[in-house]
C-alpha positions in Angstrom: 138.9 113.4 177.9 142.5 113.8 178.3 144.6 116.3 176.4 147.0 113.5 175.6 144.4 111.3 173.8 144.8 111.1 170.1 142.5 113.2 167.9 139.6 111.2 166.1 140.5 109.9 162.7 139.5 112.1 159.7 136.4 111.1 157.8 136.9 108.9 154.8 137.1 110.7 151.5 134.0 110.7 149.3 133.9 107.9 146.7 135.2 109.2 143.4 133.0 108.8 140.4 134.3 106.9 137.4 136.1 109.0 134.8 134.0 107.4 132.0 131.0 109.3 130.6 127.6 107.9 131.5 125.9 106.4 128.5 122.5 105.8 130.1 120.5 108.4 131.9 119.7 106.9 135.3 116.6 108.9 135.8 114.9 107.5 132.7 113.1 104.3 133.3 113.4 103.1 129.7 117.2 103.5 129.5 117.4 106.4 127.1 120.8 107.0 125.7 122.3 110.4 126.2 125.3 112.2 124.8 127.1 111.4 121.6 125.9 107.8 121.4 122.3 108.9 121.5 123.0 111.4 118.7 124.6 108.7 116.6 121.7 106.3 117.2 119.2 108.9 116.2 121.0 109.9 113.1 121.6 106.2 112.1 118.1 105.0 112.8 115.7 107.9 112.5 116.1 108.7 108.8 116.0 105.1 107.4 113.2 104.1 109.8 111.2 107.3 108.9 111.6 106.5 105.2 110.4 102.9 105.7 107.4 104.1 107.7 106.5 106.8 105.1 106.8 104.2 102.3 104.3 102.0 104.2 102.0 104.9 104.7 102.2 106.0 101.1 101.0 102.7 99.7 98.4 101.7 102.3 95.9 104.5 102.4 92.5 103.4 103.8 89.8 106.0 102.8 86.6 107.0 104.5 84.2 108.5 102.0 81.7 111.3 102.7 79.6 111.1 99.6 76.9 113.7 99.2 77.1 114.5 95.5 77.8 113.4 92.0 81.5 113.2 92.7 80.9 109.8 94.3 80.2 108.3 90.9 83.7 109.5 89.8 85.2 107.9 92.8 83.5 104.7 91.9 84.9 105.0 88.4 88.4 105.6 89.8 88.0 102.4 91.8 87.0 100.4 88.7 89.3 98.1 86.8 90.0 100.8 84.1 91.6 103.2 86.6 92.3 100.9 89.6 93.0 103.0 92.6 94.4 100.0 94.4 97.6 100.0 92.3 98.3 103.4 93.9 97.8 102.0 97.4 94.2 103.2 98.1 92.5 100.2 99.6 88.7 100.3 99.2 87.9 97.7 101.9 88.2 99.0 105.4 87.0 97.9 108.8 86.2 101.0 110.9 87.1 104.6 111.3 89.8 103.8 113.7 91.7 102.0 111.0 91.3 104.6 108.2 93.8 107.4 107.6 92.4 109.2 104.6 89.0 111.0 104.4 87.7 111.9 100.9 85.0 114.6 101.1 82.8 114.4 97.9 80.1 116.9 97.4 78.3 119.6 99.4 78.9 119.9 103.2 76.1 121.7 105.0 76.2 123.2 108.5 74.1 120.4 110.0 76.6 117.8 108.6 79.8 119.7 109.6 79.9 118.6 113.3 79.4 114.9 112.3 82.1 115.2 109.7 84.4 116.6 112.4 83.5 113.6 114.7 84.5 111.2 111.9 87.8 113.1 111.4 88.5 113.0 115.2 87.9 109.3 115.4 90.6 108.6 112.8 94.2 107.8 114.1 97.2 109.9 113.4 98.5 110.6 110.8 95.3 111.4 108.9 94.9 113.1 105.6 92.0 114.9 103.9 91.2 115.2 100.2 88.5 117.7 99.2 87.1 116.5 95.9 84.9 118.6 93.6 83.8 122.2 93.5 81.1 121.6 96.2 83.7 120.4 98.7 86.2 123.1 97.9 84.0 126.2 97.6 80.4 125.2 98.1 79.9 124.7 94.3 76.6 125.7 92.8 75.2 126.2 96.3 77.8 128.7 97.5 75.2 131.4 98.3 72.9 129.1 100.3 72.6 129.9 104.0 73.2 126.3 105.0 76.1 125.3 102.8 79.7 125.6 104.0 81.9 127.6 101.6 84.5 124.8 101.6 85.4 121.9 103.8 88.6 123.6 104.9 86.6 125.6 107.4 86.2 122.5 109.6 89.0 120.1 108.4 92.6 120.8 107.3 92.5 119.7 103.7 95.7 118.3 102.3 94.8 118.1 98.6 92.1 119.7 96.6 90.7 118.0 93.5 89.0 120.7 91.3 86.2 120.1 88.9 82.5 119.6 88.7 82.7 116.6 88.8 86.4 115.9 88.6 87.5 113.1 86.3 89.0 109.9 87.8 92.4 110.9 86.4 92.3 114.0 88.5 91.6 112.0 91.7 94.6 109.7 90.8 96.8 112.8 90.4 95.6 114.0 93.8 96.5 110.7 95.4 99.9 110.9 93.9 100.4 114.4 95.3 99.3 113.2 98.7 101.8 110.3 98.4 104.6 112.9 97.7 103.5 114.9 100.7 103.6 111.7 102.9 107.0 110.8 101.5 108.5 114.2 102.5 106.9 114.2 106.0 109.0 113.6 109.1 108.3 111.5 112.2 106.9 113.4 115.1 109.1 113.6 118.2 107.3 112.4 121.3 
């Protein structure tokens, strides 16, 4: 090449990015909003949506019963027309364990039954709630010193509400359902 030939042209400048902030994260396949718009959407939708979901959960509790003692008669009385648990949202008719979200443990739980109770609990969808009803379910009751009786269902399941008594009256179960509904009302949605 000659010394008199012109030098090669300079490379073109890199393309400049837009001065506007990005509203959508390009790496997210679902188009998640980031930045201030995302915060505004979360604050505007999360609380009202959470309250609506909790309201629906409060008044549509589908129970599974583990009935091994005399407390089951009191649950039957609470479901009767005189006390009517359905007006508090506890529906007595259910399809399967995968549709239920409340387990009511009534009576004594022994060591042979404990793994099966845990299987029933694990088959229920989230969120799930546990009510321990009666002295036998809470502390082992009259059989607390037996080698085979669990000293309370809370050793294998996380009990949300305890209903004391031997056997507890239907009004006490209704009060426990109302306490559980208050707990559900105060709960927040889990972030995924």
